[in-house]
Every structure is written in C-alpha cells, then in structure tokens.
N, C-alpha and C positions, 0 to 999 in steps of 0.2 A: 870752399869759400870762393866767391867771385868777388874781387876787390871793386869798389865803386867810389866815384867822387860824390860825396855827400850833397854838394850843391846841385849835382843833376838831379837828385831826388827831394829838393826842397819843397816843391808843391805836395808831394806825397807825404812828407813828414808833417808839413804844417796842417794839411787836411785831416790826418790821422790823430793829431794831438787833442782836439777837443772831444773826440770819441774815447780817448785814452790809449796811451802807449805804456810800455814797461820801462821802468828805471831800475836797474839792477846793481847791486853792491856785493861787495865780498870783504868781510873782515873776520868776525867771529864765525860767520857762516855765509853762504850765498843767500841773498835775500832779494825780493822785487817787489815793487809796488806800482800801481797806477797813477800816472801823471796826465793831466789834462792841460797844464801850463807849461809853456816853454817857449824857446825862440831858437832860431838857427841863424847864424850870420857870421860876422868877421869882428873880431876884437883883437887889438893889438897885433894886427896883421896876420893873425892865425884863424882859421876856421873853429867856430865855437858853437857849442849847445848849451844854452843857459836853461837851468831848471831851479824849481822852487820847492823846498822841503820844510815842512813845519818843525819847529824846534823839538816837539815832542815825539817825533816819529822815530821808530828804530832805525830807519834808513840814515837819519841825521847822525845817529850814533856810529853806524858803520862809515860814513863818509868821514867823520872825524878821525876814526882810526886808519882808514885807508882811502886817501883822497882820489880815488878812481871810479868810474862807473861806466856802465853801458847803457844805451838807449835802444829799446827793441821795438821795431815798428812793423806791423802787419803789412803785407803787400796785397794779400787777398782776404777773404773771409778767415775768421778764426772762432774757435769755441768761446762762446760768451761766458762759460764757466771760469775762465782765466780771469775776466774782468771781475766776476763776482768774488772770487777768493782773493784775488790780489788786491782788490780795492776795498775789501771790507775786513779783512784779517790783519793781524800784526805779526811780523816775523819774530818778535820777542816770544810768542806764544806757541807758534807752530812753524813747520817747514812748508812754506807755501809753494816752493818749487815742486815737491813731492805731492802735496794736496791737489794742485792745479794740473798735475800730469806733464810738466814742462820738461823739455830735453835741453840741457846745458851744452853749449858749443864752446869749446876752447878759443879764446882771444889770442891774437897774435902779438899784441903790444902791452896791454893792461892785463892785470891779474884777475879781472872780472870777467865772467863767462858772458856769451851771448845766449840767446834763446831761439832755438830752432822754429818754434811755432810762430814767432814774430820775427821773420828772418832778416830784414833790413836793420843793420846793427852798426851803431856808432861807438867806437871806443874811446873814452874821454878821461883825461887827467886834469884834475881841478887846478886851475890857475890862480883863481880869486874866489873869495867868497864874502858875503856880506849880510848881516842880519838887517832885515827890513825894519823900517819905522812903521807902526801901525798908523795908517792913513788918518789925518786929522778930520776929513769930512766923513765922520762915522756913518751917517745915513746911507751913503753910497757904498760901503764896504761891510755893513754889519752882517750881510750873509756869508761873508768870507772869513770874518774875524769875530766870532761869537764871544762875548765876555762872561767868563766864569769867575764870579767873585771880583777880585782886582787883577788876576793874571790874564794876559791875552796871549795866545799861542801864535806868534809871528812866524813868518817864513825866513828861512835863510836862502839866499841867492847864491848858487853855485854856477861859476863859469867854467865850463869843462872845454879844454882844447881837444878837438876831434883829431886824434893821432892816428886812426885807422878807421876805415869804414867797408863793410862787405855785406854781401847777401848770403845767409847760410843755406847750403844746398844739401 
C-alpha cells in the first residue's frame, strides 16, 4: 500500500464519481455497490467523503450495523463487468465480490477492506448521517425519486471522516 493524501487526488475522485466508483461495507459480510453521487471536502475540520445511500439498499443495512466504509476509485481502466454486477445486483441475494472477481485488500484503520481492481481507497468512519427530505420541486427530481404508491425511497446522507487513504499495489 502506498499512503496518499486524498486531497491530492481530488480531481481524480471527482471525475471518477459520475462514471461510478465502489462504496464497500462490511457487517454481515463484505458488500460493495456502485455510487455516482458523492463529495470530497472538509467538514468539522476533518477530511470527509459524503455519500448517499437509498434507505432500501442492503448497503444501508450494513452501514447501520458497522458505520465504516471504503470508497474504491479506479486510476486506470477496469473491467466494465464490475459496474454491471455491482450496480445491478443486491448483496442481500448474492456475493457480489466473488461474482465480480474482486480482490479484497485489508485496510489499516477500518474493518472494511479496499478493492485491488479500483486501487485508490479512502477508509472512512461515519461521523454524521441524515435522512434526506424528498425535494418539494417534484418535477426536477422525479427521475431520482420515483413514487411507488405512497412510499418514496429517500437517500440517507453519510459523512465519512477519511481516516486513511492509499493506493493498493
């Protein structure tokens, strides 16, 4: 592992996000999912990564049990099969790590591993979480919050203090 300052990789992280990076959790088992929304910054005088997870996701259940996560970012190309599996399947139903052929890398500070195939890794501990209110301007957000009956599947915002960052080698 090569330790890095995450802010030195801010441009890399922010450019990768819309294409999809992995958010990895570990409670009942190791699970990962694709995220395309997030932010890197400073909150409460600490480096943070902020991510958004829908209430219905297995990842949310994992984060409630163990409030730690890693964010795994590609530095070069990677197998698009990873995105297909991790972005369309649920960890409740299958072992996405095995199915996607991912290699876990032990983290140094948190209990959640990194992923070798997406080597830039941020180790994070949740310092704050908040359920989002569904936006009032429905027409601008309807693609993100489809209504099924009366239930809306809002996101929970997780602020993760970045406690370590490295490139898996």
